[in-house]
Rosetta silent file (secondary structure, phi, psi, omega in degrees, C-alpha in Angstrom):
SEQUENCE: MTAVRVKRLLDVVLAALLLLVLGPLMAVIALLILVTSGRPVLFQQLRPGLHGVPFALTKFRTMREPLPGEEIWTTDEVRSTRIGRFLRRTSLDELPELVHVLTGRMSLVGPRPLLMEYLPRYTSHHARRHEVRPGITGLAQTSGRRSLTLGQRLDLDVRYVDTWSPWLDVRILVRTLVEPFRRGEIRGQSLHEVDDVQLLTPVLERVE
SCORE:     score description
SCORE:     0.000 S_00000001
   1 L     0.000  133.559 -178.335   94.693  171.541   68.780 S_00000001
   2 L   -72.241  161.508 -179.933   92.533  174.291   67.273 S_00000001
   3 H   -60.152  -38.214  179.949   88.991  174.975   68.454 S_00000001
   4 H   -63.276  -40.731 -179.965   87.602  173.722   65.132 S_00000001
   5 H   -69.863  -35.682  176.456   89.436  170.420   65.511 S_00000001
   6 H   -61.961  -45.350  179.584   88.258  170.060   69.108 S_00000001
   7 H   -62.723  -42.304 -179.613   84.657  170.528   68.018 S_00000001
   8 H   -66.067  -39.837  178.381   85.066  168.041   65.179 S_00000001
   9 H   -63.279  -44.166  177.324   86.648  165.473   67.489 S_00000001
  10 H   -60.647  -42.055  179.187   83.782  165.825   69.968 S_00000001
  11 H   -59.134  -49.663 -175.402   81.282  165.441   67.130 S_00000001
  12 H   -65.094  -46.679 -177.366   82.836  162.249   65.794 S_00000001
  13 H   -64.567  -49.209 -177.228   83.310  160.573   69.175 S_00000001
  14 H   -68.762  -39.565  179.217   79.869  161.447   70.545 S_00000001
  15 H   -64.271  -40.949  178.548   78.020  160.707   67.288 S_00000001
  16 H   -63.807  -43.843  179.021   79.680  157.295   67.005 S_00000001
  17 H   -64.420  -41.947 -179.648   78.795  156.453   70.609 S_00000001
  18 H   -65.983  -39.884  177.764   75.215  157.644   70.178 S_00000001
  19 H   -64.876  -37.310  178.733   74.745  155.611   67.003 S_00000001
  20 H   -66.372  -44.615 -176.864   76.096  152.546   68.782 S_00000001
  21 H   -75.810  -40.315 -173.104   73.840  153.007   71.814 S_00000001
  22 H   -93.923   -0.955  179.503   70.739  154.255   69.983 S_00000001
  23 H   -52.435  -48.920  178.536   70.991  151.931   66.969 S_00000001
  24 H   -59.902  -40.688  177.915   68.401  149.462   68.351 S_00000001
  25 H   -62.819  -42.043  178.781   65.989  152.325   69.137 S_00000001
  26 H   -62.743  -37.297  177.951   66.407  153.695   65.609 S_00000001
  27 H   -65.190  -40.276  178.460   65.628  150.244   64.198 S_00000001
  28 H   -64.960  -44.247  179.288   62.442  150.065   66.299 S_00000001
  29 H   -60.671  -44.832  179.505   61.373  153.549   65.167 S_00000001
  30 H   -60.513  -42.178  179.608   61.969  152.627   61.525 S_00000001
  31 H   -65.203  -41.753  179.478   59.906  149.458   61.923 S_00000001
  32 H   -63.031  -42.123  178.197   57.036  151.339   63.587 S_00000001
  33 H   -64.035  -42.640 -179.637   56.946  153.910   60.792 S_00000001
  34 H   -61.999  -43.136 -177.332   57.021  151.141   58.181 S_00000001
  35 H   -72.135  -40.635 -174.191   54.168  149.225   59.840 S_00000001
  36 H   -89.417  -27.984 -174.724   51.937  152.230   60.597 S_00000001
  37 H  -126.483  -11.478 -178.121   52.647  154.520   57.648 S_00000001
  38 L    79.408 -168.409  179.877   54.447  152.470   55.012 S_00000001
  39 L   -85.482  155.490   -1.667   57.342  153.673   52.916 S_00000001
  40 L   -82.628  153.803  177.322   59.378  155.776   52.854 S_00000001
  41 L   -78.712  -33.700 -176.968   60.675  155.526   56.410 S_00000001
  42 E  -105.700  150.502  175.543   63.038  158.466   55.954 S_00000001
  43 E  -111.358  130.556  178.953   62.394  162.032   54.841 S_00000001
  44 E  -126.348  142.580  179.917   65.045  163.814   52.778 S_00000001
  45 E  -156.978  139.239  178.239   65.261  167.447   51.714 S_00000001
  46 E   -67.006  130.324  177.078   68.047  169.713   50.460 S_00000001
  47 E  -135.033  154.313  178.492   69.221  172.126   53.157 S_00000001
  48 E   -77.379  132.984  177.413   72.155  174.585   53.280 S_00000001
  49 L  -103.017 -146.591  179.339   75.213  173.359   55.129 S_00000001
  50 H   -57.982  129.156 -177.837   78.550  175.004   55.924 S_00000001
  51 H    60.789   21.535  176.841   78.911  178.194   53.829 S_00000001
  52 H    80.603    4.684  179.300   75.457  177.482   52.357 S_00000001
  53 L   -69.743  126.276 -174.621   76.580  174.403   50.400 S_00000001
  54 E   -72.945  148.491  171.780   73.503  172.144   50.044 S_00000001
  55 E  -145.107  163.061 -177.270   73.251  168.616   51.379 S_00000001
  56 E   -88.995   98.419  177.195   70.382  166.121   51.683 S_00000001
  57 E   -65.384  135.362 -178.227   69.093  166.359   55.257 S_00000001
  58 E  -123.484  127.098  178.552   67.717  162.998   56.431 S_00000001
  59 E  -136.772  167.220  169.573   65.170  162.524   59.226 S_00000001
  60 E   -70.335  139.246 -179.483   62.566  159.957   60.192 S_00000001
  61 L   -71.106  131.630 -177.891   59.338  160.654   58.308 S_00000001
  62 L  -119.534   -5.152 -177.456   56.678  162.159   60.582 S_00000001
  63 E  -133.962  155.614  172.087   53.958  163.172   58.105 S_00000001
  64 L   -84.753  165.052  176.893   51.950  161.669   55.303 S_00000001
  65 L   -68.457  148.058  179.413   52.001  163.159   51.806 S_00000001
  66 L   -66.290  141.506  175.273   49.448  165.965   51.213 S_00000001
  67 L   -79.946  163.667  177.298   46.141  164.942   49.679 S_00000001
  68 L   -54.381  128.395 -179.934   44.770  166.781   46.618 S_00000001
  69 L    94.002  -12.682  178.064   43.835  170.291   47.684 S_00000001
  70 L   -85.488  133.919  178.333   45.966  170.281   50.831 S_00000001
  71 L   -88.646  123.321 -173.795   48.565  173.037   51.077 S_00000001
  72 L   -59.327  -31.701 -173.784   51.914  171.643   52.189 S_00000001
  73 L   -81.836  -17.911 -172.470   52.812  174.764   54.209 S_00000001
  74 L  -119.239    7.445 -175.488   49.625  174.963   56.289 S_00000001
  75 L  -121.924   23.775 -178.532   48.676  171.330   56.983 S_00000001
  76 H   -55.250  -48.454 -177.077   51.593  170.055   59.072 S_00000001
  77 H   -65.253  -38.512 -179.240   49.423  169.259   62.101 S_00000001
  78 H   -67.555  -38.855 -175.159   46.759  167.553   60.003 S_00000001
  79 H   -87.130   -8.759  179.544   49.280  165.423   58.109 S_00000001
  80 E   -68.354  134.157  177.419   51.367  164.478   61.151 S_00000001
  81 L   -82.192  166.042 -179.645   51.016  160.816   62.076 S_00000001
  82 H   -60.872  -48.176  178.491   50.500  159.690   65.664 S_00000001
  83 H   -68.622  -30.933  178.730   54.020  158.314   65.942 S_00000001
  84 H   -64.227  -39.807  178.106   55.274  161.338   64.004 S_00000001
  85 H   -63.375  -38.627  177.963   53.889  163.750   66.615 S_00000001
  86 H   -67.038  -43.261 -178.670   55.672  161.792   69.336 S_00000001
  87 H   -63.705  -39.132 -179.186   58.939  161.742   67.392 S_00000001
  88 H   -72.248  -38.114  179.546   58.832  165.489   66.779 S_00000001
  89 H   -64.794  -35.253 -178.866   57.904  166.295   70.375 S_00000001
  90 H   -96.811   -2.513 -178.617   60.856  164.263   71.657 S_00000001
  91 L    65.655   16.348  177.936   63.162  165.195   68.719 S_00000001
  92 H   -70.542  -18.820  177.340   63.728  161.484   68.020 S_00000001
  93 H   -65.494  -17.405 -178.282   62.976  162.165   64.348 S_00000001
  94 H   -83.603   -8.785 -172.540   66.393  163.857   64.208 S_00000001
  95 L   -55.679  -38.288  178.518   68.384  160.700   65.077 S_00000001
  96 L   -60.052  -18.203  179.713   69.326  159.811   61.449 S_00000001
  97 H   -69.018  -13.350  175.991   71.198  163.120   61.313 S_00000001
  98 H   -59.756  -30.620  176.716   73.885  161.521   63.489 S_00000001
  99 H   -65.262  -38.252  177.119   75.192  159.962   60.264 S_00000001
 100 H   -63.228  -34.047  178.378   75.590  163.478   58.835 S_00000001
 101 H   -64.876  -43.665  179.216   77.651  164.378   61.893 S_00000001
 102 H   -62.743  -38.050 -177.803   80.012  161.478   61.248 S_00000001
 103 H   -82.227   -6.520  176.788   80.429  162.436   57.588 S_00000001
 104 L    90.680    3.527  178.082   81.099  166.078   58.465 S_00000001
 105 L   -77.946  -26.865 -179.038   77.998  167.605   56.895 S_00000001
 106 L  -134.259  171.028  172.603   76.563  168.538   60.280 S_00000001
 107 E  -120.891  161.565  174.528   77.629  169.053   63.879 S_00000001
 108 E   -61.833  -39.372 -178.269   75.869  167.894   67.018 S_00000001
 109 E  -125.146  134.215  179.243   75.391  171.557   67.963 S_00000001
 110 L   166.771  177.073  177.242   74.929  174.480   65.604 S_00000001
 111 L   -61.492  135.670  178.202   72.261  176.526   63.809 S_00000001
 112 L   -64.962  136.820  179.167   69.464  174.329   62.500 S_00000001
 113 L   -74.434  121.526 -179.912   69.570  174.050   58.665 S_00000001
 114 L   -94.444 -160.976 -174.937   66.534  175.809   57.208 S_00000001
 115 L   -81.361  150.152  178.902   65.209  175.757   53.632 S_00000001
 116 H   -60.233  -35.197 -175.205   67.348  176.506   50.584 S_00000001
 117 H   -68.661  -11.933  178.701   64.862  179.090   49.347 S_00000001
 118 H   -81.648  -19.053 -172.017   65.573  181.286   52.375 S_00000001
 119 H   -50.562  -49.419 -177.861   69.244  181.845   51.461 S_00000001
 120 H   -73.149   -5.417 -176.333   68.779  184.997   49.346 S_00000001
 121 H   -98.735   -8.071  178.445   66.450  186.495   51.961 S_00000001
 122 L   -70.672  146.661  167.196   68.882  186.546   54.898 S_00000001
 123 L   -72.523  164.511  178.673   70.446  189.809   55.968 S_00000001
 124 L   -61.075  -31.351  178.235   74.249  189.846   55.905 S_00000001
 125 L   -68.231  -50.832 -177.094   74.143  189.560   59.697 S_00000001
 126 H   -70.716  -25.527  178.089   71.850  186.534   59.786 S_00000001
 127 H   -65.101  -16.582  179.068   73.698  184.875   56.886 S_00000001
 128 H   -66.826  -12.682  176.848   76.625  184.457   59.290 S_00000001
 129 H   -61.170  -19.611 -179.635   74.777  181.462   60.764 S_00000001
 130 H   -91.202    9.024  176.648   76.292  179.487   57.855 S_00000001
 131 H   -77.032  -10.958  176.085   79.867  180.179   58.989 S_00000001
 132 L  -126.461  164.906  177.141   79.664  176.963   61.043 S_00000001
 133 L   -64.613  142.184  174.804   78.250  173.516   60.310 S_00000001
 134 L   -65.019  156.811 -175.360   74.501  173.218   60.939 S_00000001
 135 E  -119.674  160.987  172.637   73.543  171.291   64.043 S_00000001
 136 E   -70.497  -36.912  173.472   71.067  168.686   65.206 S_00000001
 137 E  -133.944  167.887 -176.947   70.349  171.011   68.115 S_00000001
 138 L  -159.054 -178.528 -178.766   71.349  174.567   68.827 S_00000001
 139 L   -62.817  -40.160  179.888   71.182  177.604   71.061 S_00000001
 140 H   -65.628  -37.322 -177.694   67.831  178.683   69.604 S_00000001
 141 H   -70.555  -19.621 -179.751   66.304  175.242   70.156 S_00000001
 142 H  -112.113   15.912 -178.445   67.201  175.341   73.862 S_00000001
 143 L  -126.299   25.951  179.088   66.295  179.005   74.460 S_00000001
 144 L   136.158  -24.235  174.834   62.579  179.021   73.851 S_00000001
 145 H    48.934 -111.275 -172.135   62.110  176.946   70.734 S_00000001
 146 H   -72.777  -13.724  179.925   58.559  177.483   69.424 S_00000001
 147 H   -82.049   -8.389 -178.050   57.919  180.609   71.522 S_00000001
 148 L   -90.600  149.951  170.748   60.599  182.542   69.601 S_00000001
 149 L   -79.496  167.871  178.529   60.130  184.526   66.424 S_00000001
 150 H   -61.909  -40.038  179.297   62.335  183.766   63.437 S_00000001
 151 H   -60.811  -41.418  178.293   64.337  186.916   64.045 S_00000001
 152 H   -65.087  -40.174  179.017   65.061  185.868   67.615 S_00000001
 153 H   -64.780  -43.619 -179.674   66.120  182.383   66.480 S_00000001
 154 H   -66.309  -37.696  176.523   68.445  183.783   63.814 S_00000001
 155 H   -61.948  -40.321  178.180   69.967  186.226   66.313 S_00000001
 156 H   -66.822  -35.352  176.642   70.685  183.313   68.654 S_00000001
 157 H   -61.208  -44.497  179.903   72.281  181.397   65.783 S_00000001
 158 H   -68.715  -36.617  176.146   74.681  184.270   65.132 S_00000001
 159 H   -60.552  -38.999  177.904   75.355  184.608   68.869 S_00000001
 160 H   -61.777  -43.918  179.074   76.337  180.933   68.873 S_00000001
 161 H   -58.071  -40.138 -175.214   78.789  181.547   66.010 S_00000001
 162 H   -80.373  -23.472 -172.027   80.375  184.420   67.940 S_00000001
 163 H  -119.007   13.546 -174.787   80.514  182.791   71.383 S_00000001
 164 L   -57.019  141.102  170.132   81.166  179.105   70.631 S_00000001
 165 L  -154.882  159.198  176.713   83.162  177.074   73.093 S_00000001
 166 H   -55.682  -36.807 -178.840   83.253  173.351   73.963 S_00000001
 167 H   -69.216  -33.197  176.022   81.494  174.159   77.234 S_00000001
 168 H   -64.299  -42.595  177.034   78.697  175.960   75.392 S_00000001
 169 H   -60.344  -42.836  179.811   78.162  172.848   73.270 S_00000001
 170 H   -61.920  -44.225 -179.847   78.046  170.692   76.406 S_00000001
 171 H   -62.936  -41.327 -179.765   75.468  172.992   78.023 S_00000001
 172 H   -66.412  -40.379  178.943   73.302  172.967   74.913 S_00000001
 173 H   -63.812  -41.802  178.167   73.470  169.167   74.661 S_00000001
 174 H   -64.191  -44.171  179.329   72.431  168.774   78.309 S_00000001
 175 H   -65.361  -31.368  177.374   69.555  171.225   77.863 S_00000001
 176 H   -65.473  -39.088  179.100   68.494  169.341   74.725 S_00000001
 177 H   -67.381  -32.987 -177.835   68.204  166.116   76.725 S_00000001
 178 H   -80.871  -29.600 -172.141   66.098  167.852   79.382 S_00000001
 179 H   -51.830  -46.391 -177.635   63.832  169.757   76.960 S_00000001
 180 H   -63.038  -19.908 -176.904   61.404  166.883   76.110 S_00000001
 181 H   -95.949   -4.358  178.055   60.673  166.368   79.819 S_00000001
 182 L   -73.668  134.657  179.281   59.878  169.995   80.580 S_00000001
 183 L   -99.496  161.243 -178.762   56.234  170.591   81.293 S_00000001
 184 L   131.255  151.700 -176.455   54.262  173.655   80.455 S_00000001
 185 L   -76.148  133.572  174.461   52.098  174.955   77.668 S_00000001
 186 L  -106.867  113.231 -176.794   53.752  175.800   74.362 S_00000001
 187 L   -76.513  125.804  178.152   51.755  178.416   72.535 S_00000001
 188 L   -70.819  152.288  179.937   51.499  177.738   68.837 S_00000001
 189 L  -123.822  141.836  172.887   52.356  180.535   66.418 S_00000001
 190 L   -79.153  166.409  177.742   50.959  181.293   63.011 S_00000001
 191 H   -60.062  -35.797  179.932   53.309  182.000   60.118 S_00000001
 192 H   -64.609  -40.307 -177.923   52.364  185.670   60.392 S_00000001
 193 H   -69.346  -41.279 -173.124   53.300  185.808   64.079 S_00000001
 194 H   -78.889  -26.173 -170.748   56.618  184.013   63.793 S_00000001
 195 L   -89.731   70.285 -179.503   57.889  185.743   60.630 S_00000001
 196 L   -80.497   -8.019  178.427   59.100  189.058   62.050 S_00000001
 197 L  -113.791   12.036  177.429   61.948  189.228   59.498 S_00000001
 198 L    56.154   36.208  177.458   59.778  188.391   56.455 S_00000001
 199 L   -74.759  -29.834 -175.626   61.741  185.246   55.726 S_00000001
 200 L   -98.797   10.737 -175.575   58.542  183.353   54.891 S_00000001
 201 H   -51.117  -46.575  178.691   56.956  186.080   52.778 S_00000001
 202 H   -59.612  -36.407  179.824   56.987  184.028   49.531 S_00000001
 203 H   -66.623  -46.742 -179.676   55.317  181.137   51.367 S_00000001
 204 H   -60.712  -38.785 -179.619   52.634  183.383   52.875 S_00000001
 205 H   -66.652  -31.487 -179.113   51.914  184.913   49.479 S_00000001
 206 H   -73.993  -29.292 -174.392   51.403  181.467   47.915 S_00000001
 207 H   -97.572   -5.022 -178.514   48.862  180.299   50.483 S_00000001
 208 L   -97.891    0.000    0.000   46.783  183.482   50.760 S_00000001
């Protein structure tokens, strides 16, 4: 069996088991969002998948819609709901993506799918992150997460593409489970600080 088939088999088996076990929790989360924030319960947005082909990423909604005068790119913390902050801190907002894993649009482990508008701004090196299916979690998410710059995250994504093995996926999944329980201060970064590869330049220009 080829490495690609092994990875796909692991994805299908583990995603099915997780959906079976976590289904009741997902139902509770959906109900809490509905009661506290109303509809919609889910958030959808086009993201690039394997080879950059777009698909509709689905997550639990963690923010309210921006009010008149609020800039969508700079008000995430203000618009985050109480339950939304908890879901994002624990990564439980990502659970609906398990369905994408079953359908083959995503993998359990791989580079996180970013925005479609970034595609033409990647270097040829960083564009290699799309040679594999995007993941619910990845090497960058378990190697520093918010303390990393975008360039560092993209470099880790390409390293994952070059060094993938079933054991690497297992290690990343275990570290993902431990991550929410790690204590310690996470220093927030501004868009200017994190964007060392000028991936967000169009966004910064719109809000300044």
